[in-house]
DRENPA-455274 format. One record per residue (C-alpha): residue number from 1; residue in three letters; x, y, z. Coordinates in Angstrom, 3 decimals. Layout:
! residues N
[site NUM; "ala"; [X; Y; Z]] ...
//
This chain:
! residues 430
[site 1; "unk"; [-18.274; 23.401; 4.699]] [site 2; "unk"; [-15.878; 25.364; 7.376]] [site 3; "unk"; [-12.225; 23.305; 7.929]] [site 4; "unk"; [-9.525; 24.709; 10.575]] [site 5; "unk"; [-6.071; 23.039; 10.365]] [site 6; "unk"; [-4.920; 20.949; 13.191]] [site 7; "unk"; [-2.356; 19.348; 12.127]] [site 8; "unk"; [0.323; 21.164; 13.818]] [site 9; "unk"; [-1.632; 21.518; 17.118]] [site 10; "unk"; [-0.964; 18.887; 19.770]] [site 11; "unk"; [-2.166; 15.335; 20.228]] [site 12; "unk"; [-4.442; 16.455; 22.706]] [site 13; "unk"; [-5.892; 19.204; 21.379]] [site 14; "unk"; [-6.333; 17.310; 18.119]] [site 15; "unk"; [-7.955; 14.912; 20.288]] [site 16; "unk"; [-10.540; 17.014; 21.739]] [site 17; "unk"; [-11.532; 17.930; 18.563]] [site 18; "unk"; [-12.558; 14.616; 17.187]] [site 19; "unk"; [-14.112; 13.911; 20.129]] [site 20; "unk"; [-16.363; 16.977; 19.334]] [site 21; "unk"; [-17.012; 15.538; 16.076]] [site 22; "unk"; [-17.525; 12.034; 16.837]] [site 23; "unk"; [-20.531; 12.983; 19.737]] [site 24; "unk"; [-22.225; 15.107; 16.017]] [site 25; "unk"; [-21.917; 11.768; 13.579]] [site 26; "unk"; [-23.272; 9.887; 16.153]] [site 27; "unk"; [-26.241; 12.178; 17.197]] [site 28; "unk"; [-26.565; 12.271; 13.044]] [site 29; "unk"; [-26.567; 9.049; 12.521]] [site 30; "unk"; [-28.754; 7.997; 15.086]] [site 31; "unk"; [-31.284; 10.370; 13.617]] [site 32; "unk"; [-30.839; 9.651; 10.266]] [site 33; "unk"; [-29.248; 6.498; 9.231]] [site 34; "unk"; [-32.014; 3.668; 9.085]] [site 35; "unk"; [-29.590; 1.211; 9.562]] [site 36; "unk"; [-27.835; 2.840; 12.358]] [site 37; "unk"; [-30.917; 4.100; 14.398]] [site 38; "unk"; [-32.057; 0.098; 14.265]] [site 39; "unk"; [-28.618; -1.228; 15.235]] [site 40; "unk"; [-28.215; 1.276; 18.345]] [site 41; "unk"; [-32.467; 1.081; 19.248]] [site 42; "unk"; [-31.630; -2.984; 19.253]] [site 43; "unk"; [-28.586; -2.915; 21.337]] [site 44; "unk"; [-30.394; -0.517; 23.509]] [site 45; "unk"; [-27.414; 1.643; 22.749]] [site 46; "unk"; [-27.599; 5.599; 24.037]] [site 47; "unk"; [-24.909; 7.656; 21.975]] [site 48; "unk"; [-24.859; 10.267; 23.755]] [site 49; "unk"; [-22.985; 8.269; 26.779]] [site 50; "unk"; [-20.465; 8.250; 24.184]] [site 51; "unk"; [-17.867; 11.022; 24.519]] [site 52; "unk"; [-14.634; 9.793; 23.818]] [site 53; "unk"; [-12.448; 8.178; 21.013]] [site 54; "unk"; [-11.999; 5.525; 24.068]] [site 55; "unk"; [-15.852; 5.052; 24.237]] [site 56; "unk"; [-16.256; 3.913; 20.754]] [site 57; "unk"; [-15.296; 0.531; 21.591]] [site 58; "unk"; [-18.688; -0.311; 23.018]] [site 59; "unk"; [-20.167; 0.369; 19.709]] [site 60; "unk"; [-20.730; -2.674; 17.643]] [site 61; "unk"; [-18.668; -3.036; 14.192]] [site 62; "unk"; [-20.003; -2.598; 10.892]] [site 63; "unk"; [-18.703; -4.839; 8.184]] [site 64; "unk"; [-18.553; -4.855; 4.302]] [site 65; "unk"; [-21.082; -7.729; 4.204]] [site 66; "unk"; [-23.509; -4.957; 6.254]] [site 67; "unk"; [-22.813; -2.655; 3.759]] [site 68; "unk"; [-23.708; -5.116; 0.712]] [site 69; "unk"; [-26.888; -6.624; 2.613]] [site 70; "unk"; [-28.462; -3.422; 3.543]] [site 71; "unk"; [-26.896; -0.939; 0.848]] [site 72; "unk"; [-29.647; 1.767; 1.084]] [site 73; "unk"; [-30.239; 1.391; 4.765]] [site 74; "unk"; [-26.947; 3.375; 5.266]] [site 75; "unk"; [-28.336; 6.325; 3.111]] [site 76; "unk"; [-28.834; 9.592; 5.657]] [site 77; "unk"; [-30.670; 11.740; 3.015]] [site 78; "unk"; [-32.742; 11.616; 0.415]] [site 79; "unk"; [-32.160; 10.476; -3.609]] [site 80; "unk"; [-32.560; 13.545; -4.461]] [site 81; "unk"; [-29.796; 15.427; -2.704]] [site 82; "unk"; [-26.953; 12.987; -4.236]] [site 83; "unk"; [-25.129; 14.599; -7.065]] [site 84; "unk"; [-22.676; 11.833; -7.394]] [site 85; "unk"; [-23.015; 8.043; -7.335]] [site 86; "unk"; [-19.555; 6.298; -6.847]] [site 87; "unk"; [-19.386; 2.149; -6.356]] [site 88; "unk"; [-16.841; 0.052; -4.561]] [site 89; "unk"; [-16.164; -3.847; -4.719]] [site 90; "unk"; [-18.664; -5.684; -3.168]] [site 91; "unk"; [-17.418; -8.801; -0.479]] [site 92; "unk"; [-20.771; -10.870; -1.923]] [site 93; "unk"; [-20.136; -10.259; -5.367]] [site 94; "unk"; [-22.420; -6.602; -5.951]] [site 95; "unk"; [-20.366; -3.576; -5.939]] [site 96; "unk"; [-21.814; -1.435; -2.742]] [site 97; "unk"; [-23.513; 2.224; -4.135]] [site 98; "unk"; [-22.277; 5.230; -2.773]] [site 99; "unk"; [-24.037; 8.722; -2.869]] [site 100; "unk"; [-22.771; 12.323; -2.604]] [site 101; "unk"; [-24.312; 15.121; -1.585]] [site 102; "unk"; [-22.834; 18.734; -2.907]] [site 103; "unk"; [-21.709; 18.715; 1.036]] [site 104; "unk"; [-19.488; 15.503; 0.745]] [site 105; "unk"; [-18.176; 16.391; -2.773]] [site 106; "unk"; [-17.068; 19.569; -0.417]] [site 107; "unk"; [-14.875; 17.539; 1.643]] [site 108; "unk"; [-13.854; 15.109; -0.647]] [site 109; "unk"; [-12.168; 18.004; -2.239]] [site 110; "unk"; [-10.878; 19.709; 1.175]] [site 111; "unk"; [-9.842; 15.741; 1.440]] [site 112; "unk"; [-7.681; 15.899; -1.331]] [site 113; "unk"; [-6.580; 19.722; -1.531]] [site 114; "unk"; [-5.018; 18.366; 2.137]] [site 115; "unk"; [-3.241; 15.872; 0.577]] [site 116; "unk"; [-1.742; 17.853; -2.278]] [site 117; "unk"; [-0.476; 20.581; -0.134]] [site 118; "unk"; [0.861; 17.510; 2.333]] [site 119; "unk"; [3.063; 16.359; -0.720]] [site 120; "unk"; [3.993; 19.773; -1.463]] [site 121; "unk"; [1.720; 20.398; -4.811]] [site 122; "unk"; [1.329; 23.949; -5.036]] [site 123; "unk"; [-1.145; 26.598; -6.455]] [site 124; "unk"; [0.050; 26.892; -9.887]] [site 125; "unk"; [1.354; 23.204; -10.694]] [site 126; "unk"; [0.318; 21.069; -13.823]] [site 127; "unk"; [-0.252; 18.071; -12.588]] [site 128; "unk"; [-1.554; 14.607; -14.945]] [site 129; "unk"; [-4.008; 12.687; -13.682]] [site 130; "unk"; [-3.537; 8.934; -15.270]] [site 131; "unk"; [-6.712; 7.587; -13.880]] [site 132; "unk"; [-10.059; 6.981; -14.644]] [site 133; "unk"; [-12.699; 9.629; -13.789]] [site 134; "unk"; [-15.429; 7.986; -15.259]] [site 135; "unk"; [-16.617; 4.344; -14.381]] [site 136; "unk"; [-18.390; 4.907; -10.732]] [site 137; "unk"; [-14.664; 5.728; -9.994]] [site 138; "unk"; [-14.506; 8.113; -6.439]] [site 139; "unk"; [-10.907; 8.755; -6.610]] [site 140; "unk"; [-10.423; 10.268; -10.200]] [site 141; "unk"; [-13.056; 12.532; -9.537]] [site 142; "unk"; [-11.879; 13.814; -5.993]] [site 143; "unk"; [-8.358; 14.212; -7.428]] [site 144; "unk"; [-9.500; 16.326; -10.098]] [site 145; "unk"; [-12.013; 18.280; -7.425]] [site 146; "unk"; [-8.629; 18.819; -4.739]] [site 147; "unk"; [-6.144; 19.741; -7.149]] [site 148; "unk"; [-9.461; 22.672; -8.510]] [site 149; "unk"; [-9.273; 23.698; -4.978]] [site 150; "unk"; [-5.401; 24.059; -4.464]] [site 151; "unk"; [-5.597; 25.767; -7.902]] [site 152; "unk"; [-3.574; 23.285; -9.659]] [site 153; "unk"; [-3.609; 23.111; -13.487]] [site 154; "unk"; [-4.848; 19.278; -14.399]] [site 155; "unk"; [-4.576; 17.317; -17.530]] [site 156; "unk"; [-7.043; 14.074; -17.590]] [site 157; "unk"; [-5.136; 11.902; -19.829]] [site 158; "unk"; [-6.247; 8.752; -18.272]] [site 159; "unk"; [-5.085; 5.294; -17.493]] [site 160; "unk"; [-2.859; 3.662; -19.786]] [site 161; "unk"; [-0.792; 3.998; -23.015]] [site 162; "unk"; [2.139; 5.098; -22.567]] [site 163; "unk"; [2.746; 7.301; -25.860]] [site 164; "unk"; [-0.256; 9.784; -25.186]] [site 165; "unk"; [1.134; 10.127; -21.331]] [site 166; "unk"; [4.481; 10.908; -23.165]] [site 167; "unk"; [2.915; 13.267; -25.482]] [site 168; "unk"; [1.142; 15.345; -22.560]] [site 169; "unk"; [3.971; 15.120; -20.162]] [site 170; "unk"; [6.220; 16.720; -23.513]] [site 171; "unk"; [3.339; 19.347; -24.483]] [site 172; "unk"; [2.111; 20.559; -21.024]] [site 173; "unk"; [4.933; 19.879; -18.757]] [site 174; "unk"; [3.461; 18.765; -15.562]] [site 175; "unk"; [5.195; 18.754; -12.783]] [site 176; "unk"; [3.344; 16.169; -10.700]] [site 177; "unk"; [1.842; 12.684; -12.205]] [site 178; "unk"; [-0.606; 10.995; -10.206]] [site 179; "unk"; [-0.171; 7.171; -11.129]] [site 180; "unk"; [-0.166; 3.440; -10.460]] [site 181; "unk"; [3.909; 3.305; -9.466]] [site 182; "unk"; [4.147; 0.155; -11.883]] [site 183; "unk"; [2.850; 2.198; -14.678]] [site 184; "unk"; [5.821; 3.929; -14.092]] [site 185; "unk"; [7.952; 1.152; -15.468]] [site 186; "unk"; [6.091; 1.337; -18.440]] [site 187; "unk"; [6.845; 5.031; -19.015]] [site 188; "unk"; [10.636; 4.623; -18.603]] [site 189; "unk"; [10.385; 1.631; -20.946]] [site 190; "unk"; [8.529; 3.662; -23.711]] [site 191; "unk"; [10.780; 6.809; -22.895]] [site 192; "unk"; [13.912; 4.410; -23.591]] [site 193; "unk"; [12.813; 2.773; -26.586]] [site 194; "unk"; [11.783; 6.028; -28.354]] [site 195; "unk"; [14.698; 8.462; -27.423]] [site 196; "unk"; [12.874; 9.961; -24.798]] [site 197; "unk"; [15.065; 11.858; -22.153]] [site 198; "unk"; [12.555; 11.255; -18.925]] [site 199; "unk"; [15.365; 12.580; -16.540]] [site 200; "unk"; [15.237; 15.548; -17.756]] [site 201; "unk"; [11.665; 15.976; -18.333]] [site 202; "unk"; [9.072; 18.261; -16.423]] [site 203; "unk"; [8.462; 15.883; -14.331]] [site 204; "unk"; [9.726; 16.082; -10.406]] [site 205; "unk"; [7.053; 13.740; -8.481]] [site 206; "unk"; [4.340; 11.151; -8.497]] [site 207; "unk"; [1.349; 10.419; -6.308]] [site 208; "unk"; [1.047; 7.109; -6.439]] [site 209; "unk"; [-1.968; 5.133; -5.810]] [site 210; "unk"; [-2.825; 1.521; -5.760]] [site 211; "unk"; [-0.064; -0.081; -4.952]] [site 212; "unk"; [2.809; 0.026; -2.052]] [site 213; "unk"; [5.828; 2.148; -2.033]] [site 214; "unk"; [6.752; 1.413; 1.277]] [site 215; "unk"; [7.455; -2.250; 3.464]] [site 216; "unk"; [6.134; -2.257; 6.954]] [site 217; "unk"; [9.619; -0.259; 8.141]] [site 218; "unk"; [8.329; 2.602; 5.775]] [site 219; "unk"; [11.812; 2.104; 3.840]] [site 220; "unk"; [11.275; 1.944; -0.089]] [site 221; "unk"; [9.811; -1.523; -1.551]] [site 222; "unk"; [11.704; -2.765; -4.795]] [site 223; "unk"; [9.240; -1.322; -7.119]] [site 224; "unk"; [9.676; 1.786; -5.795]] [site 225; "unk"; [13.405; 1.377; -6.191]] [site 226; "unk"; [13.650; 0.081; -9.152]] [site 227; "unk"; [11.650; 3.030; -10.253]] [site 228; "unk"; [13.896; 5.832; -8.679]] [site 229; "unk"; [17.326; 3.980; -9.863]] [site 230; "unk"; [16.361; 4.689; -13.266]] [site 231; "unk"; [13.892; 8.127; -12.697]] [site 232; "unk"; [14.998; 10.691; -10.611]] [site 233; "unk"; [11.648; 11.705; -9.272]] [site 234; "unk"; [10.091; 11.971; -5.596]] [site 235; "unk"; [7.375; 9.257; -4.982]] [site 236; "unk"; [4.533; 9.851; -2.405]] [site 237; "unk"; [2.712; 6.765; -1.470]] [site 238; "unk"; [-1.119; 7.578; -0.631]] [site 239; "unk"; [-3.644; 4.955; 0.663]] [site 240; "unk"; [-7.552; 5.544; 0.123]] [site 241; "unk"; [-11.152; 3.985; -0.027]] [site 242; "unk"; [-14.507; 5.064; -1.216]] [site 243; "unk"; [-16.207; 3.737; 1.657]] [site 244; "unk"; [-13.809; 6.725; 4.289]] [site 245; "unk"; [-14.145; 9.224; 1.767]] [site 246; "unk"; [-10.464; 10.349; 2.904]] [site 247; "unk"; [-6.351; 9.705; 2.142]] [site 248; "unk"; [-3.876; 8.733; 3.670]] [site 249; "unk"; [-0.524; 10.809; 1.971]] [site 250; "unk"; [2.737; 10.838; 2.601]] [site 251; "unk"; [4.952; 14.149; 3.143]] [site 252; "unk"; [7.987; 15.006; 1.951]] [site 253; "unk"; [9.475; 12.827; 4.818]] [site 254; "unk"; [7.903; 9.493; 3.927]] [site 255; "unk"; [6.997; 8.523; 7.228]] [site 256; "unk"; [3.596; 7.228; 6.444]] [site 257; "unk"; [0.240; 8.413; 5.120]] [site 258; "unk"; [-0.816; 11.361; 7.584]] [site 259; "unk"; [-4.563; 11.665; 8.670]] [site 260; "unk"; [-6.268; 13.883; 7.973]] [site 261; "unk"; [-8.130; 14.836; 11.721]] [site 262; "unk"; [-10.660; 16.627; 10.506]] [site 263; "unk"; [-12.637; 13.605; 8.265]] [site 264; "unk"; [-11.826; 10.070; 10.150]] [site 265; "unk"; [-10.668; 8.810; 13.221]] [site 266; "unk"; [-9.423; 5.225; 12.830]] [site 267; "unk"; [-8.576; 2.094; 14.696]] [site 268; "unk"; [-6.498; -0.770; 14.286]] [site 269; "unk"; [-7.550; -3.723; 15.726]] [site 270; "unk"; [-6.386; -7.123; 16.119]] [site 271; "unk"; [-8.314; -10.498; 15.728]] [site 272; "unk"; [-10.083; -9.999; 18.893]] [site 273; "unk"; [-11.476; -6.373; 17.958]] [site 274; "unk"; [-8.910; -4.847; 20.704]] [site 275; "unk"; [-6.751; -2.059; 19.604]] [site 276; "unk"; [-3.402; -3.045; 18.900]] [site 277; "unk"; [-0.180; -1.767; 20.109]] [site 278; "unk"; [1.255; 0.949; 18.259]] [site 279; "unk"; [3.279; 0.196; 15.067]] [site 280; "unk"; [1.819; -3.165; 15.224]] [site 281; "unk"; [-0.359; -5.011; 12.320]] [site 282; "unk"; [-4.016; -4.837; 13.090]] [site 283; "unk"; [-7.515; -4.196; 10.711]] [site 284; "unk"; [-8.426; -0.443; 10.006]] [site 285; "unk"; [-11.490; 0.453; 10.895]] [site 286; "unk"; [-12.699; 4.131; 10.424]] [site 287; "unk"; [-15.644; 6.184; 11.666]] [site 288; "unk"; [-16.074; 8.788; 8.869]] [site 289; "unk"; [-16.366; 12.545; 10.052]] [site 290; "unk"; [-18.321; 15.240; 8.138]] [site 291; "unk"; [-20.170; 12.583; 5.533]] [site 292; "unk"; [-23.848; 13.490; 5.294]] [site 293; "unk"; [-24.829; 10.918; 2.740]] [site 294; "unk"; [-23.076; 7.581; 4.053]] [site 295; "unk"; [-21.197; 8.177; 7.455]] [site 296; "unk"; [-20.068; 4.670; 8.631]] [site 297; "unk"; [-19.450; 3.872; 12.374]] [site 298; "unk"; [-16.805; 1.869; 13.319]] [site 299; "unk"; [-16.340; 0.077; 9.485]] [site 300; "unk"; [-13.977; -2.681; 9.376]] [site 301; "unk"; [-12.283; -1.984; 5.993]] [site 302; "unk"; [-10.271; -5.629; 5.578]] [site 303; "unk"; [-6.962; -3.640; 5.425]] [site 304; "unk"; [-4.211; -4.959; 7.508]] [site 305; "unk"; [-1.986; -1.596; 8.219]] [site 306; "unk"; [0.306; 0.017; 11.215]] [site 307; "unk"; [-0.686; 3.391; 12.541]] [site 308; "unk"; [2.954; 5.384; 13.759]] [site 309; "unk"; [1.931; 8.061; 15.970]] [site 310; "unk"; [5.337; 9.893; 16.836]] [site 311; "unk"; [5.638; 13.061; 15.850]] [site 312; "unk"; [6.479; 13.520; 12.037]] [site 313; "unk"; [9.617; 15.450; 10.860]] [site 314; "unk"; [7.372; 17.661; 8.924]] [site 315; "unk"; [6.462; 19.125; 13.066]] [site 316; "unk"; [2.448; 17.861; 11.884]] [site 317; "unk"; [1.221; 16.003; 15.141]] [site 318; "unk"; [-1.186; 13.960; 13.450]] [site 319; "unk"; [-0.422; 9.832; 13.133]] [site 320; "unk"; [0.171; 8.582; 9.898]] [site 321; "unk"; [-0.380; 5.179; 8.653]] [site 322; "unk"; [2.122; 2.502; 6.950]] [site 323; "unk"; [1.336; 0.480; 3.802]] [site 324; "unk"; [-1.522; -1.806; 3.627]] [site 325; "unk"; [0.559; -5.271; 4.244]] [site 326; "unk"; [-2.701; -7.177; 2.839]] [site 327; "unk"; [-6.219; -7.310; 3.355]] [site 328; "unk"; [-7.971; -9.365; 5.828]] [site 329; "unk"; [-9.862; -11.704; 3.705]] [site 330; "unk"; [-6.554; -12.554; 1.313]] [site 331; "unk"; [-4.564; -13.628; 3.769]] [site 332; "unk"; [-3.243; -17.100; 2.700]] [site 333; "unk"; [-1.983; -19.881; 5.008]] [site 334; "unk"; [0.393; -21.798; 2.525]] [site 335; "unk"; [2.783; -24.650; 3.789]] [site 336; "unk"; [2.610; -23.446; 7.742]] [site 337; "unk"; [3.253; -19.751; 6.599]] [site 338; "unk"; [0.992; -16.702; 6.304]] [site 339; "unk"; [1.046; -14.536; 3.518]] [site 340; "unk"; [-0.407; -11.834; 2.195]] [site 341; "unk"; [-0.217; -11.286; -1.658]] [site 342; "unk"; [1.849; -7.431; -1.259]] [site 343; "unk"; [4.669; -9.220; -0.262]] [site 344; "unk"; [4.325; -11.819; -3.095]] [site 345; "unk"; [3.892; -9.027; -5.206]] [site 346; "unk"; [7.186; -7.067; -4.113]] [site 347; "unk"; [9.083; -9.852; -4.458]] [site 348; "unk"; [8.228; -10.826; -7.961]] [site 349; "unk"; [8.621; -7.160; -8.865]] [site 350; "unk"; [12.414; -7.645; -8.091]] [site 351; "unk"; [12.544; -9.523; -11.140]] [site 352; "unk"; [12.740; -7.026; -14.480]] [site 353; "unk"; [12.195; -9.990; -16.753]] [site 354; "unk"; [8.913; -10.516; -15.417]] [site 355; "unk"; [6.479; -8.200; -17.704]] [site 356; "unk"; [2.789; -9.248; -15.825]] [site 357; "unk"; [1.786; -11.480; -12.893]] [site 358; "unk"; [-1.206; -13.020; -11.746]] [site 359; "unk"; [-1.649; -14.564; -8.415]] [site 360; "unk"; [-4.482; -17.525; -7.958]] [site 361; "unk"; [-5.165; -19.114; -4.945]] [site 362; "unk"; [-7.432; -22.143; -4.620]] [site 363; "unk"; [-8.381; -24.845; -2.491]] [site 364; "unk"; [-6.575; -28.254; -2.813]] [site 365; "unk"; [-8.023; -31.620; -2.414]] [site 366; "unk"; [-6.756; -31.287; 1.269]] [site 367; "unk"; [-8.455; -28.502; 2.090]] [site 368; "unk"; [-5.169; -26.460; 2.018]] [site 369; "unk"; [-4.255; -23.283; 0.603]] [site 370; "unk"; [-2.998; -23.483; -3.097]] [site 371; "unk"; [-1.039; -20.948; -4.658]] [site 372; "unk"; [-0.397; -20.624; -8.490]] [site 373; "unk"; [1.560; -17.482; -9.545]] [site 374; "unk"; [1.558; -17.116; -13.829]] [site 375; "unk"; [4.080; -14.934; -15.070]] [site 376; "unk"; [5.021; -13.525; -18.883]] [site 377; "unk"; [8.538; -13.363; -18.812]] [site 378; "unk"; [11.520; -12.288; -20.892]] [site 379; "unk"; [13.155; -15.579; -20.244]] [site 380; "unk"; [11.260; -18.677; -19.901]] [site 381; "unk"; [14.207; -20.948; -19.108]] [site 382; "unk"; [14.269; -23.476; -16.171]] [site 383; "unk"; [17.150; -21.698; -14.415]] [site 384; "unk"; [14.620; -18.188; -14.310]] [site 385; "unk"; [11.926; -20.420; -12.656]] [site 386; "unk"; [14.309; -21.981; -10.088]] [site 387; "unk"; [15.885; -18.370; -9.689]] [site 388; "unk"; [12.420; -16.944; -8.708]] [site 389; "unk"; [11.330; -20.721; -6.356]] [site 390; "unk"; [14.710; -19.929; -4.645]] [site 391; "unk"; [14.085; -16.188; -3.952]] [site 392; "unk"; [10.874; -16.665; -2.804]] [site 393; "unk"; [12.162; -19.937; -0.327]] [site 394; "unk"; [15.259; -17.088; 1.157]] [site 395; "unk"; [12.368; -14.553; 1.186]] [site 396; "unk"; [8.952; -16.018; 2.662]] [site 397; "unk"; [10.003; -19.447; 3.303]] [site 398; "unk"; [7.877; -20.913; 0.743]] [site 399; "unk"; [7.585; -21.385; -2.586]] [site 400; "unk"; [4.638; -21.197; -4.832]] [site 401; "unk"; [4.522; -23.150; -8.026]] [site 402; "unk"; [5.450; -20.844; -10.936]] [site 403; "unk"; [3.479; -21.092; -14.643]] [site 404; "unk"; [4.547; -19.108; -17.759]] [site 405; "unk"; [2.161; -17.402; -19.698]] [site 406; "unk"; [1.442; -16.037; -22.983]] [site 407; "unk"; [0.975; -12.437; -23.373]] [site 408; "unk"; [-2.202; -13.397; -25.280]] [site 409; "unk"; [-3.535; -15.610; -22.140]] [site 410; "unk"; [-2.705; -13.131; -19.484]] [site 411; "unk"; [-3.147; -9.474; -20.595]] [site 412; "unk"; [-6.951; -9.969; -21.420]] [site 413; "unk"; [-7.148; -11.316; -17.583]] [site 414; "unk"; [-5.051; -8.543; -16.103]] [site 415; "unk"; [-6.255; -5.950; -18.210]] [site 416; "unk"; [-9.762; -6.712; -17.885]] [site 417; "unk"; [-11.772; -3.602; -19.625]] [site 418; "unk"; [-14.755; -3.773; -17.079]] [site 419; "unk"; [-11.999; -3.494; -14.442]] [site 420; "unk"; [-10.799; 0.136; -13.087]] [site 421; "unk"; [-7.581; -1.827; -12.146]] [site 422; "unk"; [-5.380; -4.545; -13.176]] [site 423; "unk"; [-6.313; -7.712; -11.612]] [site 424; "unk"; [-3.099; -9.028; -10.388]] [site 425; "unk"; [-4.898; -11.383; -7.727]] [site 426; "unk"; [-7.691; -14.294; -7.794]] [site 427; "unk"; [-8.908; -15.790; -4.945]] [site 428; "unk"; [-10.529; -19.296; -5.812]] [site 429; "unk"; [-10.749; -20.695; -2.386]] [site 430; "unk"; [-14.115; -22.353; -1.165]] 
//
């Protein structure tokens, strides 16, 4: 698959390129996707009339429920063409299957190749991969393929186990890590307890996944500050999902994650599915480009983000996305205040005494949202619990119930061996 880099071309040239690719993908799904072929026929849509990104709004939206209910109908190729199977969690319980063809794996490699280059990784650099490459997890495989294409060395350590991570860092001298940012605090803690001079080790930067490093205004989150005030390293935020098969990765100027315009078209929509103004919060909706097995048209991700279209200091003319400020279905209405879990998590991260947390949301007897925050902490005094509540009131205007738990109770829930990521939010609402 041939790729031309257009990041530094004018926004008009990038738009023209994307609109050409849009027409190609619409013709492709109209011919090969049972789901979209049926949908367009039922709605009387002639895809040849959709010529611009502006025209996209006349097409129906695709939801995660559609994908779950009719998973097989989204496949555009026979099962014999699928090389890799990946899954993502579905909204209705069962996971959704994504298949990738040989061409899709090339596209995935290209995506991460460009993302790593954006963050400054170069040919010959050594990178330690601290995320799983198995369990039908697309991201770990994507990182490996992208680094291979870039010509970087990869140390596939996998998730967790600070001792093993430090053994590999000290032995193989990686310049970059790929890690969940909160795990970096565990690495720092282990290094301090075991006499490892982490500020003089080989690591210069971390490509961070799964947790926000930035606040809405793109300034560092509390978690990012806690890491960098101890460890002199550069942190690069990246946001991706299995459905998109694309990533938004920060450059050295940290002004949001750059889009790969060859691979995806995005819209940020309000509650009425209208495009929001630049810099306003809305739901990310994506149309994938160049996907062979399971392309998606106007797919609502459920992720609440802001788009930034001013030219970045790096000179690229591609727009950027800010951090995921919450998931639409995770929105909490608590005592008249709208909250998203990432805001709660960032506040909890401001307390070094808290070693583990779990946010549980349920429906109370009067039918409104109730929040309980379960924590493992080094300080179980009433004064500390009051301090947490006062901080919540000051920053978020409301104070949820805080329950102190033992490690033995919380650890098996948060670090469930069947889950690929720590479980820090459980929604029990009916």
